[in-house]
GULUMPA-847000 format. One record per residue (C-alpha): residue in one letter; x, y, z; chain; residue number from 1. Coordinates in pm, whole numbers, plus 32768, in hexadecimal, padded with zeros to 4 digits. Layout:
BEGIN
+------+------+------+------+-----+-----+
: type :    X :    Y :    Z : mol : seq :
+------+------+------+------+-----+-----+
:    a :    X :    Y :    Z :   A : NUM :
...
+------+------+------+------+-----+-----+
# end
This chain:
BEGIN
+------+------+------+------+-----+-----+
: type :    X :    Y :    Z : mol : seq :
+------+------+------+------+-----+-----+
:    m : CD69 : 7E70 : CD14 :   A :   1 :
:    k : CDFF : 7E5A : CBB9 :   A :   2 :
:    l : CF38 : 7DF6 : CB02 :   A :   3 :
:    l : CFF6 : 7F26 : CA83 :   A :   4 :
:    i : D100 : 7EF4 : C97A :   A :   5 :
:    d : D1F8 : 7FE7 : C8E7 :   A :   6 :
:    l : D1E5 : 7F75 : C77E :   A :   7 :
:    e : D32B : 8007 : C6FA :   A :   8 :
:    a : D3F5 : 7F8F : C825 :   A :   9 :
:    l : D35A : 7E36 : C80B :   A :  10 :
:    r : D3AA : 7E1D : C698 :   A :  11 :
:    r : D51A : 7E5F : C6E5 :   A :  12 :
:    l : D536 : 7D39 : C7D8 :   A :  13 :
:    p : D5AE : 7BE3 : C764 :   A :  14 :
:    p : D478 : 7B01 : C762 :   A :  15 :
:    e : D4FF : 7A12 : C869 :   A :  16 :
:    t : D533 : 7B2D : C965 :   A :  17 :
:    v : D3CD : 7B38 : C9E2 :   A :  18 :
:    e : D336 : 79FC : CA74 :   A :  19 :
:    c : D1D1 : 798D : CA3C :   A :  20 :
:    s : D101 : 78A5 : CB14 :   A :  21 :
:    y : CFED : 784E : CA1E :   A :  22 :
:    r : CFAF : 76E9 : CA8E :   A :  23 :
:    d : CF46 : 764B : C944 :   A :  24 :
:    h : D08A : 76A3 : C890 :   A :  25 :
:    p : D1BF : 768C : C973 :   A :  26 :
:    a : D2A5 : 772A : C86E :   A :  27 :
:    n : D1A6 : 7837 : C823 :   A :  28 :
:    r : D216 : 7994 : C7CF :   A :  29 :
:    g : D0E1 : 7A4F : C83D :   A :  30 :
:    m : D1AE : 7B8C : C813 :   A :  31 :
:    a : D1A3 : 7B5A : C697 :   A :  32 :
:    a : D028 : 7B46 : C6A4 :   A :  33 :
:    l : D016 : 7C8C : C767 :   A :  34 :
:    i : D100 : 7D36 : C670 :   A :  35 :
:    e : D03A : 7CBF : C540 :   A :  36 :
:    l : CEEC : 7D24 : C5D8 :   A :  37 :
:    s : CF6D : 7E7A : C643 :   A :  38 :
:    t : D01B : 7EBF : C4F9 :   A :  39 :
:    f : CEE5 : 7E7B : C42A :   A :  40 :
:    a : CE07 : 7F3F : C51D :   A :  41 :
:    l : CEDE : 8074 : C54F :   A :  42 :
:    i : CFFB : 809B : C457 :   A :  43 :
:    c : CF67 : 800E : C316 :   A :  44 :
:    r : CF17 : 812A : C225 :   A :  45 :
:    r : CDCB : 8087 : C1C4 :   A :  46 :
:    c : CE06 : 80C0 : C053 :   A :  47 :
:    e : CCC8 : 80E1 : BF8B :   A :  48 :
:    q : CD50 : 7FF0 : BE84 :   A :  49 :
:    a : CDEE : 7F09 : BF8F :   A :  50 :
:    p : CF0C : 7E7E : BEB8 :   A :  51 :
:    c : CF6B : 7D8C : BFCE :   A :  52 :
:    v : CE12 : 7CEA : BFBC :   A :  53 :
:    a : CE11 : 7CE6 : BE3F :   A :  54 :
:    s : CF6D : 7C49 : BE2F :   A :  55 :
:    c : CF20 : 7B1B : BF0B :   A :  56 :
:    p : CF02 : 79E0 : BE35 :   A :  57 :
:    q : CE56 : 7925 : BF53 :   A :  58 :
:    d : CD4F : 7A2D : BFA7 :   A :  59 :
:    a : CDDE : 7A2E : C107 :   A :  60 :
:    l : CDB2 : 7BA5 : C13A :   A :  61 :
:    e : CC68 : 7C57 : C151 :   A :  62 :
:    k : CC15 : 7DC4 : C17E :   A :  63 :
:    q : CAFC : 7DC1 : C27D :   A :  64 :
:    a : C9D6 : 7EB3 : C296 :   A :  65 :
:    d : CA9C : 7F89 : C38E :   A :  66 :
:    e : CBB5 : 7F95 : C286 :   A :  67 :
:    i : CCA5 : 7ED0 : C361 :   A :  68 :
:    v : CD5C : 7DBC : C2A8 :   A :  69 :
:    k : CD36 : 7C60 : C33B :   A :  70 :
:    r : CE11 : 7B34 : C2EA :   A :  71 :
:    y : CD76 : 79DA : C2DB :   A :  72 :
:    v : CE9C : 790E : C355 :   A :  73 :
:    l : CE1F : 77BF : C2D9 :   A :  74 :
:    r : CE1A : 7846 : C175 :   A :  75 :
:    c : CF68 : 78FB : C18B :   A :  76 :
:    s : D08D : 7848 : C0E4 :   A :  77 :
:    n : D191 : 794A : C14F :   A :  78 :
:    c : D1E7 : 79AE : BFEC :   A :  79 :
:    y : D20C : 7B17 : C06A :   A :  80 :
:    s : D16C : 7BA6 : BF32 :   A :  81 :
:    c : D0AA : 7C87 : C01F :   A :  82 :
:    a : D1ED : 7D12 : C0AF :   A :  83 :
:    a : D276 : 7D51 : BF52 :   A :  84 :
:    a : D131 : 7DF8 : BEE3 :   A :  85 :
:    c : D10D : 7EE1 : C00F :   A :  86 :
:    p : D178 : 8037 : BF8E :   A :  87 :
:    f : D1CD : 80AE : C0EE :   A :  88 :
:    g : D296 : 7F85 : C16E :   A :  89 :
:    i : D1A2 : 7F4D : C28B :   A :  90 :
:    i : D18F : 7DD3 : C263 :   A :  91 :
:    v : D2D6 : 7D49 : C2E7 :   A :  92 :
:    p : D315 : 7BD7 : C297 :   A :  93 :
:    e : D3A6 : 7B91 : C3F1 :   A :  94 :
:    y : D254 : 7BE2 : C48A :   A :  95 :
:    i : D17B : 7B20 : C397 :   A :  96 :
:    p : D1E9 : 79C1 : C3FF :   A :  97 :
:    l : D16E : 7886 : C356 :   A :  98 :
:    k : D150 : 77D9 : C4A6 :   A :  99 :
:    t : D058 : 78C1 : C541 :   A : 100 :
:    s : D05B : 7927 : C6AA :   A : 101 :
:    v : CF39 : 7978 : C78A :   A : 102 :
:    c : CF12 : 7A65 : C8AB :   A : 103 :
:    d : CDF4 : 7A24 : C99B :   A : 104 :
:    f : CE62 : 7B49 : CA76 :   A : 105 :
:    c : CEA2 : 7A4E : CB8F :   A : 106 :
:    l : CD3C : 7A6E : CC05 :   A : 107 :
:    a : CD4F : 791B : CCB6 :   A : 108 :
:    r : CE94 : 7981 : CD66 :   A : 109 :
:    l : CDF6 : 7AC7 : CDD5 :   A : 110 :
:    d : CCD6 : 7A0B : CE76 :   A : 111 :
:    n : CDDC : 7962 : CF52 :   A : 112 :
:    g : CE81 : 7AAD : CFB0 :   A : 113 :
:    a : CFB5 : 7A84 : CED4 :   A : 114 :
:    s : D034 : 7B8A : CDE0 :   A : 115 :
:    p : D063 : 7B42 : CC6E :   A : 116 :
:    l : D1B3 : 7A99 : CC34 :   A : 117 :
:    c : D202 : 7B81 : CB0F :   A : 118 :
:    a : D1E5 : 7CB1 : CBF2 :   A : 119 :
:    l : D2C5 : 7C0D : CCF5 :   A : 120 :
:    s : D3CD : 7BA9 : CBF6 :   A : 121 :
:    a : D3DB : 7CE2 : CB1B :   A : 122 :
:    p : D533 : 7D6F : CB6F :   A : 123 :
:    a : D4E9 : 7EE5 : CB6B :   A : 124 :
:    g : D371 : 7F02 : CB95 :   A : 125 :
:    e : D319 : 7ECC : CA27 :   A : 126 :
:    i : D1E9 : 7E10 : CAA8 :   A : 127 :
:    r : D13E : 7E76 : CBEA :   A : 128 :
:    y : D005 : 7E07 : CC9C :   A : 129 :
:    g : CF3A : 7EF3 : CD71 :   A : 130 :
:    d : CE25 : 7FEE : CD8D :   A : 131 :
:    f : CE68 : 80B4 : CC50 :   A : 132 :
:    a : CD7D : 8180 : CB7B :   A : 133 :
:    a : CD82 : 81F2 : CA13 :   A : 134 :
:    d : CE20 : 8349 : C9E8 :   A : 135 :
:    e : CE39 : 83C0 : C880 :   A : 136 :
:    e : CF11 : 84EB : C8E0 :   A : 137 :
:    a : D010 : 83FC : C977 :   A : 138 :
:    g : CFF3 : 8314 : C84A :   A : 139 :
:    i : CF40 : 81FC : C905 :   A : 140 :
:    f : CE26 : 815B : C840 :   A : 141 :
:    p : CD37 : 803C : C889 :   A : 142 :
:    v : CD4A : 7F04 : C7B2 :   A : 143 :
:    g : CC2B : 7E28 : C824 :   A : 144 :
:    d : CBB5 : 7E05 : C98A :   A : 145 :
:    n : CCF4 : 7D90 : CA36 :   A : 146 :
:    l : CE0C : 7E43 : C97E :   A : 147 :
:    l : CE92 : 7FA6 : C974 :   A : 148 :
:    v : CFA9 : 7FFD : C883 :   A : 149 :
:    r : D09F : 811B : C890 :   A : 150 :
:    a : D0E5 : 816D : C724 :   A : 151 :
:    e : D0E4 : 827F : C624 :   A : 152 :
:    k : CF8D : 823B : C593 :   A : 153 :
:    w : CF59 : 8284 : C424 :   A : 154 :
:    m : CE5C : 839E : C410 :   A : 155 :
:    g : CE9A : 8413 : C2AC :   A : 156 :
:    e : CDEB : 83FF : C162 :   A : 157 :
:    k : CDA2 : 82BA : C0AD :   A : 158 :
:    t : CE77 : 826C : BF7D :   A : 159 :
+------+------+------+------+-----+-----+
# end
């Protein structure tokens, strides 16, 4: 069983639309964490020069060995220089929040037989929970062990 999100549909929703039950942060927007993770994993163009990383005055972005950009939230000051430096407009300030959110994929809730609150509250199935599998032809890609993302994955050349 995995969480399946439709990235583009989720990005169009107002942030308060989808509820999150992460217990350590009652006002948590776990949806923002899923969007940030998915965007860097699937849509980022993985520029060879990585201007977003180079532009960060706090060294909060790092291009990892797998070429996926990671944000260190405790270093990030939300100056949005990364968003301004991204030549493709992939980094959207609304989804790089200063107050970071966390998604634990509701693993504790699932142990008790409940479904993830985000999947229950997403108005048109933007987030679903079930027995889904990756399917590149259908545009469904794995991001970690517990998340599948429907998105147009960047498959092109590096810049």
